DOMI-588112 format. One record per residue (C-alpha): residue number from 1; residue in three letters; x, y, z. Coordinates in Angstrom, 3 decimals, decimal comma. Layout:
N
     i    aa         xx         yy         zz
   NUM   ALA          X          Y          Z
...
//
This chain:
108
     i    aa         xx         yy         zz
     1   MET     11,930    -18,923      4,005
     2   ILE     10,904    -15,165      2,825
     3   ARG     12,579    -14,199     -0,308
     4   PHE     12,643    -10,841     -2,441
     5   LEU     13,155    -11,445     -5,955
     6   PRO     13,763     -8,854     -9,100
     7   ALA     11,301     -9,694    -11,779
     8   ASP     10,386     -8,263    -15,410
     9   ALA      8,459     -5,423    -15,671
    10   PRO      6,136     -4,920    -18,169
    11   ASP      6,574     -1,490    -18,513
    12   GLY     10,641     -1,264    -18,766
    13   GLY     11,032     -0,357    -15,056
    14   PHE     11,803     -2,538    -12,439
    15   ARG      9,944     -4,982    -10,728
    16   PHE     10,467     -7,105     -7,263
    17   GLU      8,210    -10,141     -5,516
    18   ALA      7,715    -11,168     -2,175
    19   PHE      7,657    -14,752     -1,477
    20   VAL      6,768    -16,865      1,354
    21   ASP      8,132    -20,434      1,288
    22   GLU      7,154    -20,374     -2,767
    23   ALA      3,813    -18,805     -2,491
    24   PRO      3,663    -14,970     -4,143
    25   ALA      3,121    -12,665     -1,057
    26   GLY      3,386     -9,083     -3,247
    27   PHE      5,331     -7,045     -5,302
    28   CYS      6,757     -3,607     -5,814
    29   CYS      7,190     -1,415     -9,072
    30   PHE      9,398      0,971     -9,698
    31   ARG     11,453      3,160    -12,232
    32   ILE     15,023      4,954    -11,685
    33   ASP     15,813      8,020    -13,484
    34   GLY     19,302      9,504    -12,840
    35   TYR     19,561      9,952     -9,070
    36   GLN     15,992      9,442     -8,281
    37   MET     13,633      6,079     -7,796
    38   GLU      9,723      6,337     -8,444
    39   PHE      7,672      3,356     -6,869
    40   THR      4,705      3,176     -9,425
    41   ALA      2,894      0,005     -7,573
    42   VAL      2,911     -1,695     -4,363
    43   ASP      0,366     -4,919     -3,601
    44   CYS      1,688     -6,535     -0,453
    45   ASP     -0,892     -7,005      2,506
    46   ASP      1,774     -7,763      5,390
    47   PRO      2,933     -4,803      6,564
    48   LEU      6,717     -6,307      7,462
    49   LEU      6,832     -8,084      4,233
    50   ALA      5,839     -4,762      2,630
    51   ASP      9,082     -3,118      4,599
    52   GLY     11,155     -5,667      3,208
    53   LEU     10,102     -5,579     -0,087
    54   LEU     10,545     -1,634     -0,068
    55   ARG     13,939     -1,879      1,520
    56   ALA     15,032     -4,510     -1,310
    57   ALA     13,723     -2,374     -3,976
    58   MET     15,449      0,619     -2,606
    59   ASN     18,785     -1,084     -1,911
    60   TYR     18,532     -2,285     -5,947
    61   ALA     17,823      1,206     -7,101
    62   ALA     20,670      2,832     -4,617
    63   ASN     23,040      0,263     -6,266
    64   ARG     22,533      1,926     -9,393
    65   ASN     22,990      5,282     -8,387
    66   ALA     19,468      6,205     -6,737
    67   TYR     19,610      8,566     -4,032
    68   THR     16,249      9,763     -3,437
    69   ALA     12,851      7,722     -3,426
    70   ARG      9,298      9,232     -4,172
    71   ALA      5,834      7,826     -4,411
    72   GLY      2,301      9,741     -5,448
    73   ALA     -0,662      9,628     -3,048
    74   GLY     -2,306      6,583     -2,939
    75   VAL      0,907      3,975     -3,647
    76   ALA      1,553      2,423     -0,147
    77   ASP      1,047      5,744      1,743
    78   ARG      0,989      3,693      5,235
    79   ALA      4,156      1,377      4,466
    80   LEU      5,902      4,410      3,280
    81   ARG      5,188      6,862      6,067
    82   GLN      6,505      3,887      8,243
    83   LEU     10,088      3,806      6,653
    84   GLY     10,038      7,686      6,813
    85   PHE      8,773      8,939      3,890
    86   GLN      7,363     12,357      4,051
    87   GLY      5,069     14,907      2,019
    88   ALA      1,681     15,537      0,956
    89   ASP      0,379     14,748     -2,482
    90   VAL      4,106     13,115     -3,496
    91   LEU      5,889     10,892     -0,674
    92   THR      9,870     11,570     -0,718
    93   ALA     12,695     10,394      1,223
    94   GLU     16,688      9,830      0,806
    95   ILE     17,440      6,210      0,767
    96   PRO     20,205      5,892      2,732
    97   GLU     18,302      7,569      5,434
    98   VAL     15,438      5,112      5,169
    99   LEU     18,032      1,805      4,780
   100   MET     19,451      2,879      7,958
   101   ASN     16,604      3,015     10,048
   102   CYS     14,953     -0,320     11,484
   103   ALA     11,070     -1,346     10,750
   104   CYS     10,168     -0,441     14,263
   105   GLY     10,766      3,434     13,850
   106   HIS     14,160      3,649     16,295
   107   GLN     16,616      5,983     14,927
   108   GLU     20,231      5,215     15,818
//
């Protein structure tokens, strides 16, 4: 079973952890500031798990009124670009658009 669960973040932000069965499989940390969330760290080797982990975090942030998401260069660039994030030094996306698209890149 795959689970994505919130956890305490040491810096006062937020953290989500991925588990496969009971084994830890990755995590992401983020902050929420008004209508914007920012990923500060992502560590997940499996692309499909990273996709689910990032979506779980964005859904959590959206439920707390965040509308846009961003990440600095080097923070899970490949996974975020696959979700539809764009930019050079800072990757950005609108959370509702990301959550409506599937992991395969198909858009309706």
